[in-house]
N, C-alpha and C positions, 0 to 999 in steps of 0.2 A: 667525826670521831666514832670509831667502831665500838659497839658494846660487846660484852662477853658472848651474848647469844649470837650476834652477827659473826663474831670470830669463829664460833663453833659451826655455824652454817657454812661459812666459807671453807673451813677445813673439811666438812662433810662433802661440799661440792667439789673439792679437789679429788675425791675418790670417783672412779668411773661409775656411771649409772648402773652398770651390771652388778656392782658390789651390793647394791641395795635390793636387787631383784633375785639374785641367784646365790645359793649358799656356797657352791663350788668357787665362784668368783670371789665371794667374801673370804673363804679360806685361803685362796691364792694371795689375796691382798694382805691377809694377816701374816702369811709366811714372808712376803716381800717386806712388810713393815718390820718384822722381827729381825731379819738380817740387815735391813737398812740401819737399824739402831746400832748395830755393831760397827758399821762403817762410820756412823756419825761420831762415835767416840774416838775413832782413829783420826777423823778429819776435824776434830774440835779445834776451837780457836787456840787452845794451849799448845797443841802439837804444831800448828801452823806458825804461831808466834815464835816458838823455839827454833824452827827451821829458818824463819825470816831473820832472826837475830844472828844465827850462825852465818847466813849469807852476807848480812850487812857488815859484820866485823871482819870478814875476809877469811875466817878459818874454815868456813863451809864450802868455799868455792872449789878448793882442791878436792875435797871429799865428794862434792857434787859431780865434778868432772870424772873422777874415778868411778863413781856410782853409775853414771850414764854409760861410760865405756864398758863397765862390767855387765850392765843389762844387755847391751848390744852383743857382747861376746857370749853371754849365757844363751841368748836367743839363737844365735847362729850355731852354737855348740849343741844345744838341745835339738834343733832342727836336724842337724847331721846325725846325732847319736840315736835319736828316737825314730828315725825313718827306716832303720834296718832291723837286723835281728836283735839288737840291744833293746829296741822298743818293745819287742815281743817278750823278751825276758823280764823287763821291768814291769810290764803289764801283768805277767804271771806272778811275779813277786808281790805286787800290790794286792792281787786277788788272794793269794795265800795269806798275806798279812791281815787282810780284812777278815777272812774266815777264822784265823787264829784269834783275832780280837773278839769276834762274835762268840766263839766257843769259850774263851777265857772269862768274858763278862756277860754270859748268857742270863744269869739270874737278875742282874741289875737292868739289863736291856728289857727283859720280859716284864719286870715290874713297872718300868717307865712306859713301855708301850701300852700296858693296860691303863695306866693313869691318863695318858694322852688320849686314848680312845674314849674313855669316859668323859674327859673334858670336851672333846670334839662333839660327842653325842649330846651332851648337855647344852653346848653352844648352839648346835643345830636346832634343838627344841626351842630355845629362846628366840633364835632367828625366825623360825617358822611361826612362832606366836606373834612376833611383830608383823610379819608378812600377812598373817591371817587377819589381824586387826586392821591393817591397811586395806586389804581386799574387802573386808566387811564394812568399811567406811567409818570405823571407830577412830582412825588416825588419818590425818592428811599426809601428803608426801613429805613435808618438812619435818613433821613429828617422827614419822617412820625413819627418815634419814638420820635424825639425831639419835634415835634409839639404836639403830644399826651401828652408827659411829661409836656410841658408848659401849655397845656390845663388843666391838672390835678392840677397843682399848682395854676393857675388862678381860677379854680373852688373852691378850698379850701379857697382862699382869699375872694372870693365872698360869700361863705357860712359864713365865719367869719363876714363879713360886714353886712349880712342880719339880 
């Protein structure tokens, strides 16, 4: 029977060892975890159970077949359309749209960038403090790993709150 502390250390050990040693690896892992959370919501049991019920009662089989055929047709169509001049035009249109969005929302983007930079700088200081304690012998590897894992969770919560 696993205790709560053992559960935390097994979660911490799921992270690569570089996450505990290098702040850049820590930040990359935080970004991965942030985006994985979005996919976990989509792939939650509720969504899967609704799809399974739809297939079981037979109403979803026809929709699934049309969906699969549509995906294949879309893939072939996009490969054909985007391989030529249309691809260049669409890329240019996307770039113009991005610039337009940035210009339109410049004030909001600038304020959020400052908030995120401050958050990243504060997190780096906390990470370096934990690393310094480990290097100085104040913490053992398990304690440092738990501190970094907690810092990762706190960082993600603060990003959500910002």
